[in-house]
C-alpha positions as CSV (number, residue, x, y, z in Angstrom):
1,M,19.9,251.0,2.9
2,N,22.3,252.5,5.4
3,C,24.7,254.6,3.4
4,G,26.5,256.1,6.3
5,L,24.2,258.8,7.8
6,G,21.3,258.5,5.4
7,N,19.8,256.3,2.7
8,L,20.8,255.7,-0.9
9,D,17.9,257.7,-2.2
10,T,19.0,260.8,-0.3
11,L,22.6,260.6,-1.3
12,K,21.9,259.9,-4.9
13,G,19.6,262.9,-5.0
14,Q,22.5,265.1,-3.7
15,L,25.2,263.7,-5.9
16,L,23.4,263.0,-9.2
17,G,20.4,265.3,-9.2
18,S,16.8,264.3,-10.1
19,S,17.5,263.7,-13.8
20,H,20.0,260.9,-13.1
21,K,18.7,259.6,-9.8
22,K,17.3,256.4,-11.4
23,E,20.6,255.5,-12.9
24,S,22.3,252.6,-11.1
25,Q,25.8,252.5,-12.6
26,F,27.3,254.5,-9.7
27,D,25.3,252.8,-6.9
28,D,28.2,250.8,-5.5
29,V,30.6,253.8,-5.5
30,I,28.0,256.0,-3.9
31,I,27.2,253.5,-1.1
32,A,30.9,253.1,-0.4
33,L,31.5,256.8,-0.5
34,G,28.6,257.5,1.9
35,Q,29.7,254.8,4.4
36,G,33.4,255.9,4.1
37,V,32.6,259.6,4.8
38,A,30.5,258.6,7.8
39,G,33.4,256.4,9.1
40,A,35.8,259.3,8.7
41,M,33.4,261.5,10.7
42,D,33.1,258.8,13.4
43,Q,36.9,258.6,13.6
44,F,37.4,262.3,13.8
45,C,34.9,262.6,16.7
46,N,36.0,259.4,18.5
47,R,32.5,258.0,18.6
48,E,29.8,256.2,16.4
49,F,26.8,258.3,15.4
50,A,24.5,255.6,13.9
51,Y,21.8,254.1,16.2
52,A,22.2,250.5,17.3
53,E,20.4,248.2,19.7
54,N,22.2,246.0,22.2
55,F,25.6,247.5,21.3
56,T,28.5,246.4,23.4
57,E,31.7,248.1,24.5
58,I,34.7,246.6,26.4
59,F,37.2,248.7,28.4
60,M,39.5,248.5,31.4
61,G,38.0,248.8,34.8
62,N,40.6,251.0,36.3
63,R,38.3,254.1,36.1
64,S,35.2,255.3,37.8
65,F,33.3,256.5,34.6
66,W,33.0,255.8,30.9
67,F,31.6,257.8,28.0
68,V,30.0,255.4,25.5
69,K,30.6,255.6,21.8
70,K,26.9,255.8,20.8
71,Y,25.0,258.6,22.4
72,P,22.5,259.8,23.3
73,F,21.5,256.4,24.5
74,V,18.1,255.0,25.3
75,S,19.0,252.5,28.1
76,F,21.6,250.0,29.2
77,S,20.9,246.3,29.4
78,K,23.8,245.2,31.7
79,V,27.3,245.9,33.0
80,E,29.6,242.9,33.3
81,L,33.1,242.3,34.6
82,K,35.8,239.7,34.2
83,Y,39.5,239.6,35.0
84,F,41.1,236.8,33.0
85,A,40.3,236.1,29.3
86,S,39.2,232.6,30.3
87,D,36.7,233.9,33.0
88,N,33.0,234.2,32.5
89,W,31.4,237.6,32.5
90,T,29.9,238.5,35.9
91,D,26.8,240.7,35.7
92,I,27.0,243.7,38.2
93,S,24.0,245.7,36.7
94,A,22.5,246.0,40.2
95,Q,25.5,247.9,41.5
96,P,25.1,251.7,42.0
97,L,25.3,253.4,38.6
98,I,24.7,257.0,37.6
99,I,24.0,257.5,33.9
100,N,23.6,260.6,31.6
101,P,21.8,259.6,28.4
102,E,22.5,262.9,26.6
103,T,26.3,263.0,27.2
104,G,26.8,259.2,27.2
105,Q,28.3,259.1,30.6
106,F,28.2,256.0,32.8
107,N,29.5,256.9,36.3
108,F,30.2,253.9,38.6
109,G,30.9,256.0,41.6
110,Y,34.2,254.2,42.2
111,T,37.0,252.5,40.4
112,L,35.7,249.0,39.5
113,G,39.1,247.3,39.8
114,P,42.7,247.4,38.8
115,A,43.9,246.7,35.2
116,P,43.5,244.3,33.4
117,L,40.0,244.0,34.8
118,Q,37.6,244.3,31.9
119,V,34.2,245.9,31.8
120,R,31.5,245.2,29.2
121,I,28.5,247.5,28.8
122,T,25.5,246.5,26.7
123,Y,23.2,249.4,25.7
124,T,21.0,250.9,23.0
125,G,21.8,254.4,21.6
126,G,23.0,256.7,18.8
127,Y,21.3,258.9,16.3
128,W,18.5,257.5,14.2
129,F,18.0,258.4,10.5
130,Q,16.0,257.0,7.6
131,T,17.6,253.8,6.1
132,L,14.5,252.6,4.2
133,E,14.2,253.6,0.6
134,P,11.2,255.2,-1.3
135,D,10.3,254.2,-4.8
136,N,13.6,252.6,-6.0
137,D,12.5,251.2,-9.3
138,G,15.7,251.0,-11.4
139,Y,18.2,250.8,-8.6
140,A,20.3,247.8,-9.5
141,V,21.8,247.4,-6.1
142,L,18.5,247.3,-4.2
143,N,16.6,245.5,-7.0
144,T,13.3,246.5,-5.5
145,K,10.5,249.0,-6.2
146,D,10.3,250.2,-2.6
147,D,11.1,249.1,1.0
148,P,8.1,247.8,2.9
149,G,7.3,250.2,5.7
150,Y,8.8,253.3,4.2
151,P,9.0,255.8,5.7
152,A,10.2,254.1,8.9
153,S,9.4,255.7,12.2
154,L,11.6,256.1,15.3
155,P,12.4,252.7,16.9
156,Q,10.0,251.6,19.6
157,A,12.8,251.7,22.2
158,V,13.3,255.4,21.5
159,Q,9.6,256.1,21.5
160,N,9.4,254.5,25.0
161,S,12.4,256.4,26.3
162,P,10.5,258.9,28.5
163,N,8.6,256.1,30.1
164,L,11.6,254.1,31.3
165,T,12.7,253.8,34.9
166,P,14.5,256.1,35.5
167,P,12.9,258.2,32.7
168,G,14.9,258.7,29.6
169,I,15.2,261.7,27.3
170,E,12.7,263.0,24.7
171,P,12.5,260.9,21.5
172,Y,13.3,263.8,19.1
173,K,16.8,264.1,20.6
174,F,17.7,260.8,18.9
175,I,17.0,262.1,15.4
176,L,20.2,262.8,13.5
177,P,21.0,266.5,14.0
178,S,20.7,268.7,10.9
179,Q,24.3,269.9,11.4
180,L,25.6,266.3,11.2
181,R,23.5,265.5,8.2
182,L,24.8,268.7,6.4
183,A,28.4,267.8,7.3
184,W,27.9,264.3,5.8
185,L,26.3,265.5,2.6
186,M,28.8,268.3,2.1
187,Q,31.8,266.0,2.6
188,C,30.2,263.4,0.3
189,R,29.7,266.1,-2.4
190,A,33.3,267.3,-2.0
191,V,34.7,263.7,-2.5
192,W,32.3,263.0,-5.3
193,D,33.2,266.2,-7.2
194,S,36.8,265.1,-7.1
195,F,36.2,261.8,-8.9
196,D,36.5,261.4,-12.7
197,K,33.2,259.6,-13.2
198,L,34.7,257.5,-16.0
199,G,37.3,256.2,-13.6
200,L,40.3,257.3,-15.5
201,S,41.7,259.6,-12.9
202,L,41.0,262.0,-10.1
203,V,40.4,265.5,-11.4
204,D,39.9,268.9,-10.0
205,K,39.9,271.4,-12.9
206,P,40.8,270.8,-16.5
207,G,44.5,270.1,-16.7
208,Q,44.9,269.5,-13.0
209,Q,44.7,266.4,-10.9
210,T,43.7,265.9,-7.3
211,D,45.7,263.5,-5.2
212,V,43.6,261.0,-3.2
213,K,45.6,261.8,-0.1
214,E,44.3,265.4,-0.2
215,L,40.6,264.3,0.2
216,G,40.4,264.9,3.9
217,L,37.5,266.4,5.8
218,S,36.9,270.0,4.7
219,P,37.6,272.8,7.1
220,F,33.8,273.6,7.3
221,V,33.0,270.0,8.1
222,R,35.7,269.9,10.8
223,Q,34.2,273.0,12.3
224,I,30.8,271.4,12.6
225,L,32.2,268.2,14.1
226,K,34.2,269.9,16.8
227,S,31.1,270.2,19.0
228,Y,30.4,266.4,18.6
229,I,33.8,265.1,19.7
230,R,33.8,262.4,22.4
231,Y,36.7,263.0,24.9
232,Q,37.3,259.5,26.3
233,L,40.5,257.6,26.3
234,S,40.2,253.9,25.2
């Protein structure tokens, strides 16, 4: 199960420890927490870290380049244009196009057209991480002993990346960086530690309460994420 930037087994191991890992009473909260923290990291960096195939983005054509939200990317399927909302998309994938899989840049070489011309890109990219679960006997949410195929390997598209035309980048570069994984786990831990597990209140130390509004990204997590920010106006 995709819990943000890892699977449920990994996140429960960090938050509950091995002695309580099989307990299922907090599964829903932990899943929501992991996905919420990953979403906050995406928002902070103005990108989407998780790997996806045939992902689409739409933007104005009054520019000569675009940095996609999911990178590194494996390949692009097509680039399309349309002017009016009622128009059909016109495929221009055969037009001159310079791409940089590691930085996520699509360079068209020229401005495609004045606003409100729209451009739609379809591509495959992002960081891959394990979403299948190991022996999950006792997990009420998953209700299964294990996920078939665990552990999953890199997607076939990623494995074939170096053999594309033009050649792509090395498959290992698509694995979620250890720094991002650490940032996600640390922020999940920080939020989890702020919860009263009985659901009565948010607590910090005995006699003190933590306001939900104060649960932003920690300074250390922000420092890690600075080098992953995507600088691209929508």
